[in-house]
N, C-alpha and C positions, 0 to 999 in steps of 0.2 A: 279402445279409442283414446283414452287418456294416456296409455302407455306409448302409443304412436306419437302423440304430441311431445312427450318427454324425450323420446329418442330423437325426433327431428330437432328439437330445441338443443339438445346436448351436441348433436352433430354440427349444428350451425355455430354454436359457441366454440366448438373445437376448431372448425375451419377458420373462423374469424381470429381466434387466438393464434393459430399457426401463421396466418397472413400477417398479423400484427408483429409477431416475432421476426418474420422475414423482413418486413419493412424496417423494423427497428435495427436489425442486424445490418441491413444495407446502409442505413443512416449512420450508424456508429462507424462502419467501415469507411465510408466516404469522409467522415469527419476526422477519423484518426489518421488517415493517409493524406498528406498534403497534396494540393492540386498539381503541383509541378512534377510530382513523382508519377502521376498517372500518365501524363503526356510523354 
């Protein structure tokens, strides 16, 4: 029972970390490229 909780917790942390990295990557990409270059 305790092991299951640990596995679920680690998986949740992993997915949230990956999501955070993707969000941060998108933010830095949009910041580094000027707006007029996108359009």
